[in-house]
N, C-alpha and C positions, 0 to 999 in steps of 0.2 A: 504494500500500500504506500509506503514511503517513496519507493521508486516511482510509482504512478504519479503521486503528487508532485514530485520533483520534475518529472517530464512535463506535466501540465504547466507548472510554474515557468519552466524554461520556454515553452512556446508562447505563453502570455507575455513574458518579458520581451521577447523579440518582436511580437506583434505590436506592442505599444511603444517600443523604443523609438520607432520612426514617426509616430503620430505626435504632432505639435498642436495642442489645444490652445485656444485664445487665453484661457486661464482655467486653473483647477484649484479649488479651495482645499484647505487642510481636512484630513480625515475623510476624503471622498473615496468611495469604492465603486469603480466602473470597469475594471479590467477583467472581462470574461473572454475566454477564447471564442465564444459563440456570438459576441457582440460586434457590430459594425458601425463605424463613425465616418461618414462621408464629409469631406471638407472640415476637418476638426479645427482648423484655424479660425473658423467662425462660431465655435461652440465654447460658451462660458459655463463652467460648472462651479457652483458655490460650495461653501464649507458643508461638511457632514452630509453629502449627497450620496445616496445608494442607488445604483442603477443595476437592476437584476440582469441575469444572463439572457442572451438572445435579443438585446436591444438593437435597434436599427435606426440611427439618427442621421438625417440628411441636413447638414449644416450649411448648405449652399446660400440660403437667405439669412442665416443667423439663428442661433438658438441660445437663449439665456435661461439658465436654471438657477433658481435662488437657493438659499441656505436651507438645509434640512429636508430636501425633497426626497421622497422614496418612490422608486419605480419598481414594480413587480416585473417578473420575467416577460419577455416578448413585446415590450412597448416599442411602437414605431412613431417617430416624429418626422414629418415632412415640412421643409421650409421652401419648397418650390413645387410648381405645378405647370401643366401645359396650358397654352392659350387656346381656349375652346371657342372664343368669340370673334375670330378673324374672318372677314368676308372672303378673303382669298386663301383659303386653306390649302397648304402645300401637300398635306398628307391627311388622309381620313383616319380617325375622327378628329385629329388635331394637327396644327402646323408644327414647325420645328422651333418655335419660340417658347422659352421657359420664363415663367413669372415667379419672382422670389418675394417672400414676405417673412419677416422675423417671427419666431415663436418665442413667447416669454412665459416662463413658469415662475410665479412668485414663491416666496419662502413657505416651507412647511406644508407642501402639497403631497398628497398620497395618490399615486397613479396605479390602478389595478392592472392585472394581467391582460396582455394582448390588447391594450388600448391603442388607438390610432389617433394622433393629433395632427391636424392639417395646418397648412401655412396661414400665417397671420393671426393665430390664436394667442390670446393672453389669458392665462389661468390665474385667478386671484389667490391671495394668501389663504392657506389653510383648507383649500378645496379638496374634496375627495372624489375621485373619478372611478366609477365601478368597472369591474372587469368587462372587457369586450366592447367598451363604449367607443364611439367615433366622435371626436370633438372638433367641430367645424366653426 
């Protein structure tokens, strides 16, 4: 069991060694081998944040996570989307233009398992989001 834990720690170390987040607060736990962070240079993680395994955060438009936020496993945050309203669509059902909008999660929020948070959302201090919810 010790060897298995060592191997996992080894892979986690090398996975996160190259990622450069905008900021990461003290005592934050986000390093899971199953999590993905796209454009981490646009992701701010506050103090005492816990991000469960299987997270998938797209930081293209920016993500700001406040102090003490808890994410259950499998949470997805999108900060970009496709342009669905163009009169001259280059591709069906959307063109090749991406729209970005920052996601802000205020302090002490609890986000349940498999929640999806869409671009432009601000979640207020102390909110609780139930498992499987889509926040738009």
